[in-house]
C-alpha positions as CSV (number, residue, x, y, z in Angstrom):
1,M,13.3,-22.1,-29.6
2,Q,12.5,-19.8,-26.6
3,R,10.6,-17.5,-28.9
4,L,8.6,-20.4,-30.6
5,D,7.7,-22.0,-27.3
6,P,8.3,-19.6,-24.3
7,V,9.2,-21.7,-21.3
8,K,10.4,-18.9,-19.0
9,T,8.4,-15.8,-17.8
10,E,10.2,-13.2,-15.7
11,F,8.5,-10.6,-13.4
12,V,10.5,-7.5,-13.9
13,F,10.8,-4.3,-11.8
14,G,12.1,-1.0,-13.1
15,G,12.4,-2.3,-16.7
16,D,15.4,-4.6,-16.2
17,L,15.4,-6.2,-12.7
18,A,13.9,-9.7,-12.6
19,V,12.4,-10.3,-9.2
20,A,10.8,-13.6,-9.9
21,S,10.5,-16.2,-12.7
22,V,8.3,-19.1,-13.7
23,N,9.9,-21.9,-15.8
24,L,7.9,-24.5,-17.6
25,H,9.6,-27.8,-18.2
26,H,6.8,-29.4,-20.1
27,G,7.4,-33.2,-20.3
28,H,11.2,-33.1,-19.8
29,F,11.4,-34.3,-16.2
30,G,8.3,-36.5,-16.6
31,S,10.1,-38.4,-19.4
32,T,13.5,-38.3,-17.7
33,F,12.2,-39.7,-14.4
34,S,9.4,-41.8,-15.7
35,I,6.7,-39.7,-14.0
36,A,3.4,-40.2,-15.9
37,R,-0.3,-39.6,-15.8
38,D,-2.7,-41.4,-18.1
39,G,0.3,-42.8,-19.9
40,K,1.7,-39.4,-20.8
41,P,4.9,-37.8,-19.3
42,A,4.0,-35.4,-16.5
43,H,4.5,-31.7,-17.1
44,T,6.4,-29.8,-14.5
45,A,7.3,-26.2,-13.7
46,C,9.2,-24.2,-11.0
47,L,8.7,-20.8,-9.5
48,A,11.6,-18.7,-8.1
49,F,11.6,-15.5,-6.0
50,C,14.8,-13.5,-5.5
51,I,14.4,-12.2,-1.9
52,D,17.2,-9.7,-2.1
53,R,15.7,-8.2,-5.3
54,W,12.2,-8.1,-3.6
55,V,13.8,-6.1,-0.7
56,H,15.4,-3.7,-3.2
57,M,12.0,-3.3,-5.0
58,M,10.1,-2.7,-1.8
59,C,12.7,-0.1,-0.6
60,A,12.6,1.6,-4.0
61,V,8.8,1.8,-3.9
62,H,8.2,2.5,-0.1
63,G,11.5,3.8,1.1
64,S,14.1,2.3,3.5
65,D,12.5,3.4,6.7
66,P,10.0,0.8,8.0
67,A,8.1,3.6,9.9
68,D,7.0,4.9,6.5
69,W,5.7,1.5,5.3
70,I,2.4,1.4,7.2
71,L,0.0,4.3,7.5
72,P,-0.3,5.6,11.1
73,D,-4.1,5.1,11.1
74,V,-3.7,1.4,10.2
75,L,-1.4,1.0,13.2
76,E,-3.8,2.8,15.5
77,T,-6.7,0.7,14.4
78,H,-4.7,-2.5,14.8
79,S,-3.4,-1.7,18.3
80,A,-6.8,-0.5,19.5
81,R,-8.5,-3.8,18.4
82,Q,-9.4,-6.1,21.3
83,R,-9.7,-9.8,20.8
84,E,-13.0,-11.3,21.8
85,P,-12.8,-14.3,24.2
86,V,-13.4,-17.6,22.4
87,N,-16.3,-19.7,23.9
88,A,-15.3,-23.3,24.2
């Protein structure tokens, strides 16, 4: 049935590590819990992120040393920026 009507989509890193997924429930929960719009069961979905897997993915891409994550010129520009006073 999953192949006929795909209800789950996974975002995969490295070919086999799911780091997030979207699941479509269609009218299942709308029917089960009597949630309707225009007389039809509401369609629902959920979105999930696996924080530990995102950390693994980010470290695999950018390395495990945070000093390497941001380019030095970006840090210099950010630290040199002055906030302008806000006129009330």
